[in-house]
N, C-alpha and C positions, 0 to 999 in steps of 0.2 A: 072738135076741140083743137086748139092751136098746138098744145103740148101733150104728149103721151109720156108718162113716167114708167120705166121698167125697173123694178127692184130685183136685183139678183140676190136670192135668199136661199140658195141650195147648198151652201157651204157646210162641210162637216165640222170644221173647227177642230181638227185632230190634235192641235197643240193644247186644247183645253181638256184633253184626256177624258177622265171619267165623267166630267160634267157634260160632255157632248156625246156620250155613248147612247143616250136615249132621246136626243133632240138635236135639231140643227142649231148652228151657232146663232142665227138671228132670233131663235126662240128662247135663248138663254135668259133666265131672270136677271134683272139688273136694277139697282137702286131700290130694292125692296119690292115694290108693287109692279114694276114695269118689266117688259121684255126688251131686248136690244133693238128689235125691229121697230118698236114704238117710236124711237127717235126719228128714223127716216120717214115713217108714215105721218108723224106729227108735223115734220118739216113740210111735207107735201100739202097737208091740209092747211097749215098756217100760211103757205105760199100761194094758196088758191089753185092748186093743181089737183084736180079731182078725177082725172082719167088715168088709172093706175093698173098695171099688171105686175103680179108678183110671181117670179119664176122660182119654183121650189124644186127640190130634188131629194136630198138626204133627210130621212126621218121627218117627213112633212106633216104628220098627223097633228102633233102639238101646235105647230105653226098655223095650220089650217083651222083648227078649232079656235085658236086665239083670235085670228082675223075675222072669221065668220063673214058677215055681210059688210063689215067695215063701219058699222054704226058708231063705235067710240071715236072714230076719226072723221065723222060726218061724211062718210063715203057711201051712204045708202040713200042719197037723195035722187030726185028725178034727173038732175043734171050731172050726176057723178056715176062712175063705174069702177068697180074693183074686180079684177079677174085673177084667179089663181091658175097658173100654167105649170103643168108637170110634164116630164118627158113622156113621149108616146111609146116608142119602141126601144130606143137606145138612150142611155144617160148622156147628159150634156158633158162635153169633153173640154170645156173652157168657157170663159165668160162670153166671148163673142159667139161661140158655138151655141150657147143657150139662146141667144137672140136670133141667130141664123135659123135654128130649128123652129122658131116661132114667128118667122118673118111674114108668113101669110096673115097671121093675126095682126101684126104691127101695121101692115099695109092697109088692112081693112079699117083701121081707126082713122086713116087719112089725116094724120097730124102733120104739121109743118116741121115740128122739132121733136126730137126724141131725147128725153132726159134719162140717162142710164145711171142707176144708183146702186150702191152696196147696201145690203140690209143688216150689216154687222159692225157699224161704227157708231160712236157716241159723240153727238155734236148737235148744234142748232144752226140752221142755215136757211136764208131766204133764197130759194132757187130762182125766183122771178128776177132778182138782180143779176144773176149769172146768165139767164136766158136773154135779158135785155142787153147785157154786155156782148154776148155772142152775136146778136143781131146787128148791133152797132158796129162791131169790128169787121163784119163781112166774112167771118170765119166759117169753114165747113165743120170744124170741130173745136170745141172749147173744153179744156181740162181744168178742173178746180185743183189748186195746189196750196200747199202749206209748207212751212219750214219745220224740219225735224232736227233733233240733235245729230250731228255728223256721225257719231259713233253708232247710231241706229239706222242710218240711211240705207244700209244694205238690206233692210227688210222691206223697202218700198220701191216703187217705180220712180226713178230719179231723172229729172229733166234739166235741160239748159235752155235759156231764152235769150233773145237779142233785146235791144233797147225798146222795141215796140211790143214786147211780150209774146212775140212769135216764137214757138218752140222749135229749136234747131237741133236738139239732141234728146234722146230718150232711151233709158236703159232700165230694164226690169230687174230689181234686186241685184245691183252690181256689187262685185267683190270690193272694188275700189271706187267708191262714189266720187264723181267730179263736182258735185254740189250737194246741198242739203235741201233743195227744193223738191218736194215729193208730191206725186199724184195722190189725190184723195180717193181715187176710184169713182169720181163723179164726172160724167161726160155729157155735154150737149152736142148732139149731131144735128145738122140739117138733114131732114129725113131722106132726101134723094141721095145724099152722100153716103149715109149709112147703108142704104140698099145697094149702092154701087160697090162699096168696099167689101161688103159681106158676100155678094154674089160673084164677085170677080177674084177674090183672094182666098176663098174657103179651102182649108185643109184640115187634117186631123188635129185634135187638141187645140182648136183655134181660140186664142185668148187676146183680149184687147191690149193688155200691157206687153205681152210677149211678141205678138204678131201684127195686129192691125195698126196700132199707133206708130211703132217704128217704121213700118212700110209707108204709111202716109207721110211721115216726115222725110224719109229718105228720098221718096219720089219727087218731092217738092211740087206735086200737082195740086196739093190741097193746102189751104191755109189753116194751120193748127196753132191755137193761141192758149195762153195761160190766164186763168182767172184766179187772182190771189185771194186767199181766205185767211183772215187774221184771228178768228175766234177759236174757241176750245174745240179740239178734235182728237179723238183717240181711237186707235185700233186695239180692241181688247182680245187679241188673238192668242195670248199666252196666259198661263196661270198667274204669273207675276203681274202682267199688265192688267188682267181682270181685277185682281185684288187691289192693286195700286189705284186704278181708275175709280173703282167703287169707293174706296176710302177718301179719294180726292174730294168727293162730294161733301164730305163732312167739314172741309176747311172754309168753304164760302169764299166770297170775294170775286173779283172780276176774272181772276186767273183760272177759275173752274166753271163748270156748267151750273147755271142757276135753275134749279127745279121750281122756283117760286115766282118766276117772272109771269105777270098777269097777261101780257100781250103776246106771249109765245109759249103756250102751255104744251106740256107733253101729255098726250092722251093714251089711255090703255083700256083694256077690257078688265074691269074690276069685279072681283068676287064679293058678293054681299056677305059681310062679316061684322060682328059687333065692334064697338070701339075698343081701343087699347085699354087694358087695365093695369095700373101700376100698384103693386102691393105696398103695404104700410112701411116695410123696411127696404123696399127696392131703391136702387140708385142707378140713374142713367146719366151718362156724361158724353156729350158730343157724338150722338148716334142718331140713326134713322130707324124708327120703330113703326112697322106697318100695322094696318087694321087687323083686329082679331087676336093680336098678341097679348100674352099675359106675362108680366114681369114681376117675379117675386124676389129675384136676386139682383145682380149688378151687371150692367152693360156699359162698356167703355169703348168709344171709338169704333163702333161696329154698326152693321146694317142688318136688320131683321126683316124678313119677308112676312106676309100675312100668316097669322095663326101660329106663331112660334111661342113656345112655353119655356120660360127660364125659371127653374125651381129655386127655392129658398137657399141662400148661401152660395149659389152658383155664380160664377164670374165669366162673362164673355168679353174678350178683349181683342181688338184689331182683327175682327173676323167678319165673314158674311155667312148668314144662316138663311137657307131657303125655307119655303113655306111648310107649315105644319110639322116642324121638327120639335121634338120634346127633349129638353135638357134637364136631367135630374138634379136633386139637391146636392149642394157642396161639390159641384163639378167645376173644373176650370178648363176653358177653351181659349186658346191663344193662337193668332195668326193661322186661321183655318178657314176653309170653304166647305160648308156642309150642305149637302143637297136636301131635297124635299123628303119629308116623312121619315127622317132618321130618328131612332130612339136611342138616347144616350142615358145610361144609368146614373146612379149616385156615386159620388166620390171618384169620378173619372177625371183624368188629366189628359187633355189633347193639346200637344204643343209643349212637351216637357223637355227640360235640360238644354244643354249647349252643344249637343252633338249635331252638326249640320252635314253629316254624310249624305251625299247625293242619293236620290232614289236609284236603286240598283237596276231596275227595269227601264226607268225613264230618267236617266241622269241629266238630259238636256231640258227637261220640263220641270223637274222638282229639285231645286238645289239651294233655295234661299230660306228654307225652314218652313214653308207652307205645307199643311196637310190637306188632303182632299178626301172626303167621305161620300160615297155614292148614295143615290136615292134608296130609301127604305133599309139602309144598313142598321144593324143593331149592335151597340157597344155596351157590353155587360158592365155591371157594377165593379168598381175598384180597378178598372183597366187604366194603364198608363201608356199613352201613345207619344212617342218622341217626335222627331221632325222629319219632313220630306217623306211622309208616309201616304200610301194610297190604300184605301179600304173599299173593296167591292161590296155590292148590295147583299150578296148571299154568303159573304165570308164568315166561316165559323171561327169566332175568336176564342181561343183556348188559353193563350198565354196572357199573363197579367201585365207583362211589359212587352210592348211592340217597339222594336229597336228602330232607330233612325235609318231612313233609306229603304224600309221594308215595303213590300206589297202584299196585302192579305186578300186572297181571292177564294 
């Protein structure tokens, strides 16, 4: 095949805190029924790229089970191949190191072009257009780029280009960004160039953004160009960005991702569950409700994964609820992310009051009022949870009021 896609899907996503304790970031649920990696896999399938390897590392079981043979993405055909690659003896020490340690596999595929992708971003993109632009430009490396708010540019690889889109400067997560043109972590390498740079510049903690790309630009021996992307693209690497991006989907319009586009569908492995049931007195406003859910209460501006139960008189607002969570009667949940199989009692309030004290243990992660509750946690009847609270799965909750900024483990 002409193009081999390598999806880097081993990231821990440590800034997602409790949500990534039991799964890798690409395996995180998103938009109700999907996982984050579904967007990258669906882009490959829709782009006609069927030779794919997924490089996993941290907590790979959930991701491996989800992908399976690749059937939901049409990757189980005679002319397609999906391969899961895990570290053999030592863990990958960077994005480029992950590819380097699998270089023998990559060479066996005998592809002309290597498309390197991240498995943890939310977007739709036709990779064929980028590959065509790479070929036409005569570049050895093409980097997909997007513009980001200047105040957020220090979270990304920031680059400078000349009038011909040739990249003349690149800095990974700069303190003082020189532009707001950011790398999307999507690269097209001419295969021989990739082999050359990896075999001749390898060192510890080898990373494309920190090591490979700056060296290629500095040496000026390679033509490295930018491919501008103007569509919706989000890195959901923090608690705030995850909730914000999730709720973006409820607004519709061209400014956000369209999940209902017929000619560019997002595919996933779906669990067989009954239809959604809406109770006689239930109210649902501007929300996504997944299959198998039963709504007896009120859901406002929220996303519910499969199998969620919302009891009578309960209100869920501005929140994301993962699969098979049960919410008791007359409970209020606001601005929270609640993992799978959580049991929430009656007359509970999660997201109470106006005290926005930062989380004491994780002040840089939880500061805007969001609560996160881990998988299988149990919240007893009549409990009040204020804001910026973390609750672990086995936490024994004895206090009726959990103060803002607390961690219960």
